[in-house]
C-alpha positions as CSV (number, residue, x, y, z in Angstrom):
1,M,-3.4,-7.1,2.0
2,E,-5.7,-10.1,1.8
3,N,-6.6,-11.7,-1.6
4,V,-10.2,-10.6,-1.3
5,D,-9.1,-7.0,-0.8
6,R,-6.6,-7.2,-3.6
7,E,-9.2,-8.5,-6.0
8,L,-11.5,-5.7,-5.1
9,V,-8.7,-3.1,-5.6
10,L,-8.0,-4.6,-9.0
11,E,-11.7,-4.4,-9.8
12,L,-12.1,-0.8,-8.7
13,I,-8.7,0.5,-9.9
14,N,-9.9,1.7,-13.3
15,S,-12.8,3.7,-11.9
16,N,-11.0,5.3,-9.0
17,S,-7.9,7.3,-9.8
18,R,-6.9,7.8,-6.2
19,L,-7.1,4.1,-5.5
20,K,-5.0,3.5,-8.6
21,D,-2.3,6.0,-7.4
22,L,-2.3,4.5,-3.9
23,Y,-2.0,0.9,-5.2
24,K,0.9,1.9,-7.6
25,E,2.7,3.7,-4.8
26,H,2.2,0.7,-2.4
27,Q,3.8,-1.6,-5.0
28,Q,6.7,0.8,-5.5
29,L,7.2,1.1,-1.7
30,D,7.1,-2.8,-1.5
31,R,10.0,-3.0,-4.0
32,Q,12.0,-0.3,-2.2
33,A,11.4,-1.9,1.2
34,A,12.6,-5.3,-0.1
35,N,15.8,-3.7,-1.4
36,L,16.4,-1.9,1.9
37,E,15.6,-5.0,3.9
38,R,18.7,-6.6,2.4
39,L,20.8,-3.7,3.5
40,K,19.5,-2.8,6.9
41,G,22.0,-5.1,8.7
42,Y,24.9,-3.2,7.0
43,S,23.7,0.4,7.3
44,T,22.0,2.5,9.9
45,S,20.7,4.8,7.2
46,A,19.2,1.9,5.4
47,A,17.4,0.7,8.5
48,L,16.1,4.3,9.1
49,A,15.0,4.6,5.5
50,L,13.2,1.2,5.8
51,A,11.3,2.4,8.9
52,V,10.2,5.6,7.0
53,L,9.1,3.5,4.0
54,K,7.1,1.1,6.3
55,K,5.3,4.1,7.8
56,Q,4.5,5.4,4.3
57,K,3.2,2.0,3.3
58,L,1.0,1.8,6.3
59,A,-0.5,5.2,5.8
60,G,-1.2,4.3,2.1
61,M,-2.7,1.0,3.1
62,D,-5.0,2.8,5.6
63,E,-6.3,5.0,2.9
64,I,-6.8,2.1,0.5
65,M,-8.7,0.2,3.2
66,S,-10.8,3.3,3.8
67,I,-11.7,3.5,0.1
68,L,-12.6,-0.2,0.1
69,D,-14.7,0.2,3.2
70,D,-16.6,3.1,1.7
71,Y,-17.2,1.1,-1.5
72,R,-18.5,-1.9,0.5
73,T,-20.8,0.4,2.6
74,S,-22.3,2.0,-0.5
75,A,-22.6,-1.3,-2.3
76,A,-24.5,-2.8,0.6
77,A,-26.9,0.1,0.8
């Protein structure tokens, strides 16, 4: 996530509960992915779990970006 997007998320987080939940989940998935990243060379299950986490992160980020795009569109109107 770019700094501009992160700043906008932090600005909107208190007024949008879905965005707040998605951002919290994204941070949690980041931490879990970092832990699994260290283990993936040692365990096939860790590598598989990491792939699943990355897909979850991507889906969440897509939704975050959609919310930001909607906000930018409505703010420009």
